[in-house]
N, C-alpha and C positions, 0 to 999 in steps of 0.2 A: 219260946221264940226271942233269939238273941235282938236288943235291941237296933234300931233302925234309924240311922242320921239321914237328917236333910241339909244342906247347904244352900242357900240360898243367894244370889250374885243379881244384885242391881246396881251397874254402873251409871251416873248419870252426867250432867254435862258439869258441873260443880262436886263432884262430890262421888265416893266407891261408898256401898252400903250394901253388908251380908250379911247373914245369919243363920243362927245353927237351932236345929229342930232336933229333938226325941221324939218323932211321932207328931203328934199335936203341940206339944209341951216346947217352949222357946228354952232353948241355954242360953242361949246369948243374941245379944243385936249389936253390931257398930257400925256405927257414919263416920266415915272421916272426910272434914270439908278440904278442898283443893284451891289453894289460891293462884289465880293468874300464874303467882313465878313460879309456883309447884308443877305446870305444866307448860310455860313457857321455851322450854328444851326440847322439846317435842313438834314435829314439826308438823303430823296428822295424826288423827285420833287413835287409828293403829298403831302407834308407836309408843301407844302407852301402858300396851297388853303387859312385858312382863313388869314394870313399874306397880300397878292396879293388881295383878297375880299373885306380884307378893307380899304386897300388904295383907292380903288374905291369908294365904301358905304359913304367914310370920304369925299371925295372929292365931292361926289354931294351932302350932307348935306351940306357942308362948304360954297356951293355954291345954298344951297336951292330950289335943283331940286325937282321937281312936279313929283316926282313916279309913281304917278297913274297916269300921261300922256304918260309914257314910253311902247311903244305896244310890242315893241319887241328888245329883245337882242341878241348879234351877236355878238359870240366868235368864234373865231380863232380855225380849227380843228385841229384834234388831232393825235396820233398814234391809232386811228384806225382800223378797217380793208381796206384793199384796195380797193376803192370806185373809181366808175368815178365823173369828174368836176361835179359840182352845188353847189345845198344849201339844206342842211338835217334840219328836226328839231329833234332837241333831245329828244332820244325816251330812257327809261329803258336801254334797248340794249347799247345805245352808251356809256351811264352812266354808266355801267359797264365796259364794255371797256376800257373808258377811264382812270376810278378809278384802275384796274390791270393795266394798261399798257400793255396794248396787245401784243404790238410789239414795248416795249421800254418807258423809262422814258422820258419826253421833256416838258419843260414849256407850249407848244404848249396844250399840253391834259388835261390843265386847263383851256383853255377858255372858251369848252363847260359846263364844271363841273359849273364853277362861273355862266357863263348865264344862265344855266337849274336854281341856286340856288337862281339867283336876281330874276328871270322871272318868278318862284312858288312863291314867297312872296306881288307879285303886280298884281291886278285887271286887267286881260286881256291880260296881257303880254304873249306871245313867246318865246322859247329858241331857236335859231338855230343855225349851222356851215357852213361855205363856203368854199370851195376847201379846205380839209383838205394836208396835207402832204402828205399824202398817193395817193391821185390821182394817179392813176396808167393809162399810157396811152402807158406803153414800146411795143416796135414793138420785136416780138417773138426771134430774133437772138440776142437783147439786156438783152434779162434773162440769158442766159448761161454766168457764171462765171467762168466754168475752171474745175469745177470736180460738177456731178450732185449730194451731197450731200447741196451743198451753190447754190440758186436761188437768182439770182441779185434783188432787192429792190429797186422799185421805191418809195422815200422820200426825198420831198425836197422842196423849197419854194414855191408850187403852186397856193397859194395866188395873192402874190404880181407879181410873175413871168406872171400868166394869166394877172394881172392886168396893168401892164406897155407895155407887148404886144398889147394887145386892145387899148392904150392910141395909142401906136405909130402908131400901122394902121390907127385909128379916123386921126392920122395925119398927116398922106401920101394921106387920102383918098380910103384906101383898106381896106378890109376885114382881119382879123386877119387868118381864114381861109386859104386864099390863099397866106398867106408868107411863109418864110423860113429861119425861125432866130434861133441864137443864143443870150441864154439869161444868162449872171450873176449876180446871186445874190448874194452880200457880205456883209454879218451880222456875228453874234455870229457865225453861221455858212453858209459854200460859197456853192452851189449848182449849176453849169454851167450844162443847159438844149437844147438839139436840137429838138425846134421847127418846124413840116413840119403840114403844113394844120390844123393849129387849134388842134393839138395833139404833146405831148412832145416822141418823142417814144425811145429819150434817155435820165438821166441822171445821172449823179454820188449820192449816197446814202449820204446826206448832213447828217446823225445823226452819225452814227456809225461806222466809218471807209471802205471812199470811197471817193475819191477826192483831191483836194487841201486843206492843213490844214487852220486854221481860226485862230481869237481871242483865242477860248479856244476850238477846237478840234482838232485832231493830224490826221484826214483826210485816205489815204489810207496807210500805215503803211506796210514795208519789209514782207512779212508772215513768211517765217523762222524764223527769227529773233524777230518774236513776239510772236509764239509757242514754244520759247525757253523760251523767259518770261513767260509766261504762267505756264510753269514747272519750274522756277525754283526755288520754294517756298518762293518768297520775296516779294509776293504780293498775297491780296486774289481776290476775284474774282469780289468783287465792287470795287476792288481799281483801278482792271487793265482794267473796262467800264469806270471808273471815268479819265484815262490814256487816254482815247480814246474821250469822251463824257465831257467837263464840266473845265477838270483841263490839257488839250492837249495843244497843239497848241503853239499859243504866250506866254498865261497861264505856258505853262511850260516850255517854252525859259527864259520869262524875268518876271513873275510871279505877269502881270499884263495883263487883259482882252481887256485894252484899245487901239484900234490900232494908237489912235488920238494921246497919251500920247505916243507912240512906235514911231510914226513918228515924232514928236516934237522931241524925245530924238536922233533920227537918224541924225534929221538936224544941233543941238547941237553938235554933236560928237562923239555919241556914237554910236563906231563900229560893237558890239556884234547887238545892236536896227538897224542900217542901214541893217547889212546880213539878220536879220529876217524878216523884212519889205520886204527887197527886195526878199527875198525867196517866200512870199504870192502872190507878184508879178508875181513871174515867176511860181510858182504852176498853178494861175488861166489862166495866158497866155496860158499855155502848155493845161489845158486844153479846154481853149476855142478851141485852134489849134484840139484838137481830136472829136471836135464836128461837126468843117465842113467838119472833112473825114467823119463821119456820115452823112454828108446834102449831100455830092460827092463832098465839094466846090461851092456849086448853096446856098449863103446864101443873104439874102435879106439886114441884117443886122446884129448887133452886140450890143445890149444891156446891159449897166454896172448898175447896182443898187444896192441898200442895203447900209447899213451905210457906209461903207467903201470907198461909191463911193463918198463921202464926203472928201477925200483927194485926191489932186490933184498932187502930184507924184507919187502916186498910179496909180492913173489911165492913167498918160503918161506911165507910163513905161509898163502898158499893152497894150497899143495902137503902143507903140514901136514894139513889140514883133509883135499884128495881126491885126496889122491896111493895111497889104497888103489885107486881107480874103475878107471886105468888111467893109462899113460903119460901123461906132461906135459912138449910138450915148448913151448917161449920166441921168440917172434919180437917181439924188439921192435920199437916204432916200428911202421911201416906201413907197406905195399907198393903203397899207392895210387896215386902217381904211375905208376909203372913199368907198374902193370896199366891205368890210364888211357890209357898213349902204344901201348902191346903192341895194345891192343883198337884204338887210332886206326888203328894201322899196318895192322892184319889190313883195316879194314874200308876204304884206302884201296888194298889191296894186292885187294880183291876176295875176301879168305879167310874172311870173316865173314858172314853175313846181316845186313845193318844192316835195324834192325826198325823201324816208322811208330807214330808216339805218336797216338793216336786219339781 
Protein backbone atom coordinates (compact mmCIF):
# COMPACT_ATOMS: atom_id res chain seq x y z
CA UNK A 1 0.00 0.00 0.00
CA UNK A 2 1.31 3.44 -0.94
CA UNK A 3 2.05 5.66 2.02
CA UNK A 4 -0.76 8.02 3.02
CA UNK A 5 0.09 11.40 4.39
CA UNK A 6 -2.20 13.51 6.55
CA UNK A 7 -1.70 17.26 6.83
CA UNK A 8 -3.11 18.83 9.99
CA UNK A 9 -3.63 22.60 10.11
CA UNK A 10 -4.39 24.63 13.23
CA UNK A 11 -4.50 28.43 12.81
CA UNK A 12 -4.70 30.15 16.17
CA UNK A 13 -5.11 33.78 17.08
CA UNK A 14 -1.36 34.19 17.68
CA UNK A 15 0.13 31.29 15.73
CA UNK A 16 -0.11 28.97 12.73
CA UNK A 17 0.57 25.34 13.58
CA UNK A 18 0.71 22.53 11.06
CA UNK A 19 1.95 18.94 11.08
CA UNK A 20 2.49 16.18 8.57
CA UNK A 21 1.79 12.57 9.53
CA UNK A 22 2.36 9.29 7.70
CA UNK A 23 -0.53 7.28 9.06
CA UNK A 24 -0.01 7.69 12.84
CA UNK A 25 3.69 8.62 12.59
CA UNK A 26 4.59 12.27 12.96
CA UNK A 27 6.88 13.40 10.13
CA UNK A 28 7.25 17.00 11.26
CA UNK A 29 5.47 19.68 13.22
CA UNK A 30 5.82 23.41 12.82
CA UNK A 31 4.53 26.20 15.04
CA UNK A 32 4.97 29.75 13.80
CA UNK A 33 4.20 32.52 16.29
CA UNK A 34 2.79 35.77 14.92
CA UNK A 35 3.61 39.03 16.65
CA UNK A 36 1.01 41.81 16.55
CA UNK A 37 3.04 43.62 13.89
CA UNK A 38 2.99 40.50 11.67
CA UNK A 39 -0.80 40.69 11.44
CA UNK A 40 -1.32 44.45 11.73
CA UNK A 41 -1.71 44.96 7.98
CA UNK A 42 -4.68 42.59 7.77
CA UNK A 43 -7.99 44.31 8.47
CA UNK A 44 -9.96 41.06 8.86
CA UNK A 45 -9.02 37.53 9.86
CA UNK A 46 -10.05 36.29 6.41
CA UNK A 47 -7.45 38.61 4.86
CA UNK A 48 -4.76 36.41 6.46
CA UNK A 49 -5.71 33.44 4.26
CA UNK A 50 -2.90 33.67 1.69
CA UNK A 51 -0.31 34.72 4.28
CA UNK A 52 -0.94 31.62 6.39
CA UNK A 53 -1.45 29.20 3.49
CA UNK A 54 1.82 30.29 1.89
CA UNK A 55 3.67 29.59 5.15
CA UNK A 56 2.38 26.03 5.04
CA UNK A 57 3.02 25.41 1.35
CA UNK A 58 6.53 26.87 1.55
CA UNK A 59 7.40 24.52 4.39
CA UNK A 60 6.05 21.51 2.48
CA UNK A 61 8.11 22.57 -0.54
CA UNK A 62 11.28 23.10 1.50
CA UNK A 63 10.90 19.58 2.90
CA UNK A 64 10.29 18.15 -0.59
CA UNK A 65 6.99 16.66 0.54
CA UNK A 66 5.21 14.25 -1.81
CA UNK A 67 2.06 16.30 -2.29
CA UNK A 68 0.40 13.52 -4.28
CA UNK A 69 0.72 11.30 -1.19
CA UNK A 70 -1.46 13.58 0.94
CA UNK A 71 -4.77 11.77 1.38
CA UNK A 72 -6.39 14.05 3.95
CA UNK A 73 -6.04 17.68 4.97
CA UNK A 74 -7.63 18.24 8.36
CA UNK A 75 -8.21 21.76 9.60
CA UNK A 76 -9.21 23.10 12.97
CA UNK A 77 -12.92 23.85 12.93
CA UNK A 78 -14.01 27.46 12.97
CA UNK A 79 -17.09 29.51 13.76
CA UNK A 80 -19.64 27.55 11.76
CA UNK A 81 -23.18 26.85 12.93
CA UNK A 82 -23.47 25.11 16.30
CA UNK A 83 -22.97 21.37 15.65
CA UNK A 84 -22.38 18.17 17.55
CA UNK A 85 -18.90 16.82 18.22
CA UNK A 86 -17.26 14.83 15.41
CA UNK A 87 -15.49 14.99 12.04
CA UNK A 88 -17.02 16.79 9.06
CA UNK A 89 -16.09 16.82 5.39
CA UNK A 90 -15.64 20.38 4.17
CA UNK A 91 -18.45 21.27 1.76
CA UNK A 92 -19.61 24.40 -0.04
CA UNK A 93 -22.04 25.40 2.72
CA UNK A 94 -19.24 25.25 5.26
CA UNK A 95 -16.90 27.26 3.03
CA UNK A 96 -19.54 29.96 2.65
CA UNK A 97 -20.17 30.15 6.40
CA UNK A 98 -16.46 30.21 7.28
CA UNK A 99 -15.74 32.85 4.64
CA UNK A 100 -18.58 35.06 5.84
CA UNK A 101 -17.65 34.64 9.50
CA UNK A 102 -21.17 33.42 10.26
CA UNK A 103 -20.68 33.55 14.04
CA UNK A 104 -17.71 35.89 14.09
CA UNK A 105 -14.15 36.40 12.90
CA UNK A 106 -11.49 34.09 14.33
CA UNK A 107 -8.30 32.52 13.01
CA UNK A 108 -9.83 29.05 13.40
CA UNK A 109 -12.14 29.95 10.48
CA UNK A 110 -9.10 29.68 8.24
CA UNK A 111 -8.52 26.01 9.17
CA UNK A 112 -11.29 24.59 6.99
CA UNK A 113 -10.73 27.15 4.24
CA UNK A 114 -7.01 26.44 3.90
CA UNK A 115 -7.60 22.68 4.18
CA UNK A 116 -10.12 22.79 1.35
CA UNK A 117 -7.94 24.99 -0.87
CA UNK A 118 -4.94 22.68 -0.48
CA UNK A 119 -6.95 19.45 -0.83
CA UNK A 120 -8.79 20.67 -3.94
CA UNK A 121 -5.44 21.04 -5.74
CA UNK A 122 -4.27 17.54 -4.88
CA UNK A 123 -5.38 14.28 -6.55
CA UNK A 124 -7.46 12.18 -4.19
CA UNK A 125 -7.14 14.39 -1.12
CA UNK A 126 -10.14 15.23 1.07
CA UNK A 127 -10.56 18.17 3.43
CA UNK A 128 -12.12 17.80 6.89
CA UNK A 129 -12.62 19.71 10.11
CA UNK A 130 -12.85 18.11 13.57
CA UNK A 131 -14.57 19.28 16.77
CA UNK A 132 -14.92 22.94 15.80
CA UNK A 133 -15.01 25.66 18.42
CA UNK A 134 -18.81 25.79 18.17
CA UNK A 135 -19.44 22.26 19.42
CA UNK A 136 -22.63 22.75 21.42
CA UNK A 137 -23.56 20.40 24.28
CA UNK A 138 -24.82 22.99 26.76
CA UNK A 139 -27.53 21.93 29.16
CA UNK A 140 -30.70 24.04 28.76
CA UNK A 141 -30.31 25.97 32.01
CA UNK A 142 -26.83 27.12 30.93
CA UNK A 143 -28.19 28.87 27.85
CA UNK A 144 -30.03 31.60 29.75
CA UNK A 145 -27.97 34.76 30.02
CA UNK A 146 -30.26 36.96 32.06
CA UNK A 147 -32.14 38.51 29.13
CA UNK A 148 -34.14 36.66 26.45
CA UNK A 149 -32.70 38.63 23.53
CA UNK A 150 -29.20 37.34 24.36
CA UNK A 151 -28.62 33.59 24.57
CA UNK A 152 -25.35 32.20 25.85
CA UNK A 153 -23.36 30.50 23.10
CA UNK A 154 -21.02 27.52 23.22
CA UNK A 155 -17.76 28.73 21.67
CA UNK A 156 -14.68 27.12 23.18
CA UNK A 157 -11.56 25.07 22.51
CA UNK A 158 -13.54 21.90 21.89
CA UNK A 159 -10.81 20.06 19.98
CA UNK A 160 -8.17 20.29 22.69
CA UNK A 161 -10.58 19.93 25.60
CA UNK A 162 -12.02 16.73 24.12
CA UNK A 163 -8.55 15.41 23.24
CA UNK A 164 -6.99 15.89 26.69
CA UNK A 165 -10.15 14.57 28.35
CA UNK A 166 -9.80 11.29 26.45
CA UNK A 167 -6.05 11.15 27.10
CA UNK A 168 -6.63 11.59 30.83
CA UNK A 169 -9.42 9.01 30.86
CA UNK A 170 -7.18 6.46 29.11
CA UNK A 171 -4.35 7.18 31.58
CA UNK A 172 -6.52 6.08 34.51
CA UNK A 173 -8.20 3.21 32.67
CA UNK A 174 -11.64 4.79 32.50
CA UNK A 175 -13.94 6.09 29.78
CA UNK A 176 -14.30 9.81 29.17
CA UNK A 177 -18.07 9.27 29.13
CA UNK A 178 -17.94 8.09 32.76
CA UNK A 179 -16.06 11.08 34.17
CA UNK A 180 -16.86 14.51 35.57
CA UNK A 181 -14.06 16.90 34.65
CA UNK A 182 -13.25 20.59 34.66
CA UNK A 183 -10.90 21.47 31.80
CA UNK A 184 -9.26 24.87 31.44
CA UNK A 185 -7.72 25.56 28.04
CA UNK A 186 -5.39 28.50 28.50
CA UNK A 187 -4.00 29.95 25.29
CA UNK A 188 -4.68 33.02 23.14
CA UNK A 189 -8.18 32.63 24.57
CA UNK A 190 -9.27 30.89 27.77
CA UNK A 191 -12.16 28.43 27.99
CA UNK A 192 -13.15 26.54 31.13
CA UNK A 193 -15.59 23.69 30.56
CA UNK A 194 -17.62 21.42 32.82
CA UNK A 195 -17.51 17.92 31.28
CA UNK A 196 -20.16 15.54 32.52
CA UNK A 197 -20.36 12.02 31.08
CA UNK A 198 -18.82 12.95 27.72
CA UNK A 199 -20.64 16.25 27.21
CA UNK A 200 -19.59 19.82 27.93
CA UNK A 201 -22.67 20.96 29.80
CA UNK A 202 -21.40 24.47 30.54
CA UNK A 203 -18.47 26.56 29.29
CA UNK A 204 -17.65 30.23 28.93
CA UNK A 205 -17.77 31.77 25.46
CA UNK A 206 -14.02 32.08 24.99
CA UNK A 207 -14.20 34.28 21.91
CA UNK A 208 -16.08 37.50 22.45
CA UNK A 209 -16.85 38.52 25.96
CA UNK A 210 -17.24 35.85 28.64
CA UNK A 211 -15.07 34.30 31.31
CA UNK A 212 -11.42 35.08 32.19
CA UNK A 213 -9.35 37.55 30.22
CA UNK A 214 -6.42 36.16 28.26
CA UNK A 215 -3.34 37.30 26.30
CA UNK A 216 -5.52 39.17 23.79
CA UNK A 217 -9.17 38.88 24.87
CA UNK A 218 -10.97 40.95 27.46
CA UNK A 219 -13.25 38.21 28.72
CA UNK A 220 -16.32 39.27 30.70
CA UNK A 221 -16.50 43.04 31.17
CA UNK A 222 -18.88 45.07 33.40
CA UNK A 223 -21.88 45.35 31.09
CA UNK A 224 -23.08 48.80 32.14
CA UNK A 225 -19.68 50.38 31.61
CA UNK A 226 -19.36 48.57 28.28
CA UNK A 227 -22.71 49.97 27.12
CA UNK A 228 -21.57 53.48 28.09
CA UNK A 229 -18.39 52.95 26.09
CA UNK A 230 -20.38 51.79 23.07
CA UNK A 231 -22.40 55.02 23.03
CA UNK A 232 -19.56 57.34 23.95
CA UNK A 233 -18.72 58.09 20.32
CA UNK A 234 -15.05 57.38 21.02
CA UNK A 235 -14.90 54.05 19.21
CA UNK A 236 -16.30 52.43 16.06
CA UNK A 237 -18.00 49.05 16.16
CA UNK A 238 -14.91 47.31 14.77
CA UNK A 239 -12.66 49.06 17.29
CA UNK A 240 -14.87 47.91 20.15
CA UNK A 241 -14.89 44.33 18.84
CA UNK A 242 -11.09 44.47 18.64
CA UNK A 243 -11.03 45.55 22.27
CA UNK A 244 -12.88 42.34 23.12
CA UNK A 245 -10.91 40.01 20.83
CA UNK A 246 -7.45 40.74 19.53
CA UNK A 247 -6.45 43.86 21.45
CA UNK A 248 -7.91 43.14 24.87
CA UNK A 249 -6.62 41.34 27.93
CA UNK A 250 -2.86 41.31 28.49
CA UNK A 251 -2.35 43.06 25.15
CA UNK A 252 -4.39 46.04 26.33
CA UNK A 253 -2.68 46.24 29.71
CA UNK A 254 0.93 45.68 28.67
CA UNK A 255 1.17 45.94 24.87
CA UNK A 256 2.19 42.30 24.38
CA UNK A 257 0.32 39.03 23.90
CA UNK A 258 3.22 36.94 25.22
CA UNK A 259 2.32 35.54 28.63
CA UNK A 260 5.82 34.10 28.87
CA UNK A 261 7.31 37.58 28.55
CA UNK A 262 4.85 38.98 31.08
CA UNK A 263 5.79 36.29 33.63
CA UNK A 264 9.48 37.04 33.02
CA UNK A 265 8.82 40.76 33.54
CA UNK A 266 6.98 39.97 36.78
CA UNK A 267 9.89 37.84 38.04
CA UNK A 268 12.26 40.71 37.26
CA UNK A 269 10.26 43.05 39.48
CA UNK A 270 7.83 44.77 37.10
CA UNK A 271 4.90 45.43 39.44
CA UNK A 272 2.31 46.01 36.72
CA UNK A 273 3.29 42.78 34.98
CA UNK A 274 3.07 41.01 38.33
CA UNK A 275 -0.44 42.34 38.93
CA UNK A 276 -1.66 41.45 35.44
CA UNK A 277 -0.19 37.94 35.48
CA UNK A 278 -1.69 37.35 38.93
CA UNK A 279 -5.06 38.54 37.65
CA UNK A 280 -4.93 36.04 34.78
CA UNK A 281 -4.41 33.19 37.27
CA UNK A 282 -7.04 34.60 39.63
CA UNK A 283 -9.72 34.86 36.93
CA UNK A 284 -9.10 31.31 35.72
CA UNK A 285 -9.18 29.91 39.25
CA UNK A 286 -12.44 31.76 39.86
CA UNK A 287 -13.99 30.30 36.68
CA UNK A 288 -12.89 26.79 37.65
CA UNK A 289 -14.65 27.28 40.98
CA UNK A 290 -17.88 28.18 39.22
CA UNK A 291 -17.68 25.04 37.07
CA UNK A 292 -17.19 22.97 40.22
CA UNK A 293 -20.57 24.30 41.33
CA UNK A 294 -22.06 23.26 37.96
CA UNK A 295 -20.83 19.72 38.66
CA UNK A 296 -22.23 19.92 42.20
CA UNK A 297 -18.77 19.51 43.68
CA UNK A 298 -18.39 16.01 42.22
CA UNK A 299 -15.21 16.46 40.17
CA UNK A 300 -12.93 13.58 39.19
CA UNK A 301 -10.14 15.91 38.05
CA UNK A 302 -9.28 19.45 37.03
CA UNK A 303 -7.17 19.57 33.87
CA UNK A 304 -5.02 22.57 32.94
CA UNK A 305 -3.91 22.71 29.33
CA UNK A 306 -2.89 25.15 26.58
CA UNK A 307 0.21 27.30 26.16
CA UNK A 308 -0.16 29.18 29.45
CA UNK A 309 0.12 25.87 31.32
CA UNK A 310 3.87 25.93 30.56
CA UNK A 311 4.28 28.74 33.12
CA UNK A 312 4.87 27.03 36.46
CA UNK A 313 4.15 30.10 38.60
CA UNK A 314 0.78 30.48 36.87
CA UNK A 315 -0.11 26.82 37.39
CA UNK A 316 0.89 26.98 41.05
CA UNK A 317 -1.29 30.04 41.60
CA UNK A 318 -4.31 28.22 40.20
CA UNK A 319 -3.54 25.14 42.28
CA UNK A 320 -3.47 27.29 45.41
CA UNK A 321 -6.96 28.56 44.60
CA UNK A 322 -8.73 25.37 43.51
CA UNK A 323 -6.61 22.46 44.71
CA UNK A 324 -9.18 21.74 47.43
CA UNK A 325 -11.76 20.78 44.78
CA UNK A 326 -10.04 17.83 43.15
CA UNK A 327 -6.84 16.40 41.74
CA UNK A 328 -5.18 18.78 39.28
CA UNK A 329 -3.55 17.38 36.14
CA UNK A 330 -1.44 19.50 33.79
CA UNK A 331 -1.06 18.91 30.05
CA UNK A 332 1.02 21.89 28.83
CA UNK A 333 0.42 22.98 25.25
CA UNK A 334 -2.20 21.06 23.36
CA UNK A 335 -2.71 17.73 21.60
CA UNK A 336 -4.77 19.29 18.85
CA UNK A 337 -2.46 18.34 15.97
CA UNK A 338 -2.45 14.68 16.93
CA UNK A 339 -6.22 14.78 17.45
CA UNK A 340 -6.77 16.29 13.99
CA UNK A 341 -4.53 13.76 12.27
CA UNK A 342 -5.91 10.78 14.17
CA UNK A 343 -9.48 11.68 13.24
CA UNK A 344 -8.38 12.10 9.64
CA UNK A 345 -6.88 8.62 9.67
CA UNK A 346 -10.06 7.16 11.16
CA UNK A 347 -12.03 8.82 8.36
CA UNK A 348 -9.72 7.43 5.68
CA UNK A 349 -10.08 3.94 7.16
CA UNK A 350 -13.85 4.19 7.48
CA UNK A 351 -13.67 3.74 11.25
CA UNK A 352 -15.55 6.89 12.16
CA UNK A 353 -18.77 8.45 10.95
CA UNK A 354 -18.08 11.35 8.59
CA UNK A 355 -20.75 13.91 9.32
CA UNK A 356 -22.33 16.35 6.87
CA UNK A 357 -22.52 20.05 7.56
CA UNK A 358 -25.92 21.45 6.61
